[in-house]
C-alpha positions, 0 to 999 in steps of 0.5 A: 020499511023495505025498498025493493028493486027488481032485476032485469026483465027480458022483452022479446020484441022490436023495441029490445030490452032496456034493462039489458042495455043498462047491463051492457053499458058497463063502461066505468064512469067518474063520480065524485068518489071514484069510478062506478058502472055507468049504466047502473049509476045513471039508472039509479040517479034517475030513480032517486027522486021518485024513491025519495018522494015515496019514502018521505010520504011515509016518514013524514007521517011518523012521530019522533019516537017511531022515526027513531026506531025505523029501519030501511032495508034496501034490497034487490036481485041481480040488476036490482041488487046493483042498483040497490048498492048504489042507492043506499049510500045516496039515500044515507047522504040525502037523509043526512042532509035533509035532517029527517032523522035528526041533525046529527044523523050518521048511518054508520052509527045509527044503522037506519039504512041496511042493504041486503043484496042478492046475486049482486054484480060488482059496481064500484072501482077504486079504494076511494069509492069503497071507503066512501060507501063504508063511511056513509053506510057502514060496511056492517050494514051491507050483506051480499048473498051469492050462490057460489062454491062447487062446480056450478056458481052464479056467474053474475056477481063476478061478471064485471072484471075484478082484480085478477081479471083486470090484471089479465086484461092488462096483459093483452098486447096493445089494447089490454091496458085500455080495456082494463082501465075502461071496464076494471079501473085501477084495481078491478071492480069491487063488491060491497059489504060482507059476503053471505055465501050459499053453497051451490050444491046446497041450493041445487039440492033445495031447488031440485032435490033428487029430481035432476035427471027427470028435469033433464028428461023433461028439457029434452022432451020439450026441445024435440016436441017444440021443434018437431015440425022444423025437423020434419020440414028439414028432412022433407025439404032439405033444399029449403036450408039454402033459403037465407031466412029459412036457413037462419031459422033452422040454425037458430032453432036446431043448433043455437037454442040447444046451447042456450037452453041448457045454459039457462037450465043450469045457470038459472038455479044458481042465479035465482037460488038466492031468492028461492024462486025463478021469477022476479016477484015482490017478496021473493026479492027480499029474504027476511026468513034468512035474515031473521033465521026463523025458516028452518028450510033455509040456512041462517045468516050466521052460517052464510056469513061464515061460509062467505068468510071461508070462501074469501079466504080460499080464494087466496090459498091453494092452487086458486090463490097461486094462479090469481097471485101469478096473474096479478104479479105479471100485471104489476111487472108489466105496469112497471116496464116502459110503455112500448109506444113510449119506447118506440117514440123515444127511439124514433126521436133519437134516431131522427136526431142522430140522422139529422146530425150525421146529415148535417155533418156530411153537408158541412164536410162536403161544403168544406171540401168543395171550398178547398178544392174548387174555390168558393166565396168572394174573390173580389179582393183579387184572390184566385181560386186554389186551382188557379194559383201558379 
């Protein structure tokens, strides 16, 4: 059985894009086992009852022997992968509680639920969250396949601040620590499962082959062809640029779109390289060919996992490791320093207290001098002020 969750869909209308609202709802929220991406978690928990009903209709029709052999692969691409990485432990706990796979069901041992996440954004934060999902699902039952390495890599899996980026955020004066806590948590957001690294150069070769230059030429031709009328009108009527509406249109079409289009053109192959397609379509969201290793046009899973191990190792070595380590060490040093606001508050309190003592002392001294030289207090007993003494 496969449970496949599609990624974000962009809808260009007045309603906006609900999927992207979920993506940008990236503030970490508390859940029973740590912290998690708020938008992804809320959408997953909303989906869970319907997914469970659909699964139960299938599972309840199986005999015990077939049920004992079932495997449920939970997969998705991009946002779908993020939701899948939250869904799989929830399903494992749900089916442990309802006993449909036996009274002693433990997914980490039985390996019923297996996750295969394509271009998976980071979702969880904190050691307790990772320990929970590894205990409930089993780390060996989760693989994340990302396009990485080389100059061009998929930016989505590293979009949420990890350990190094969270450390860098915390170094920003005044607001840094709040930003780091809000979006990165204690030690940054974390990935789940084992990394299957598909080198970006290999992906581009598979997707584009030797057609890169012709692709660029087609993009340039499409850009000028689609904007020819705007260019001609701008030349014929240059004063129209002063009109606010027309000016915005020209700015967007002639200057902003040329920036966006190349970014999409070059990032899309890396982001969609894990599904071998440029569309969020059914079978493209799961790669049984790579998992089984029977499609010679794609690398086998063992090769991708070996490359993933190499990638993780290289992140802590050489210049990259030196820079990462320096940033994280600077954040640790800053965290051990006294908080500037607390220091300022303490100084203010001490100065205020000292000022009060000085003022109080001056008042007492002045009162004593006044009494000595001018007389003060009760004179009803016949005593005369000092200045009146003979």
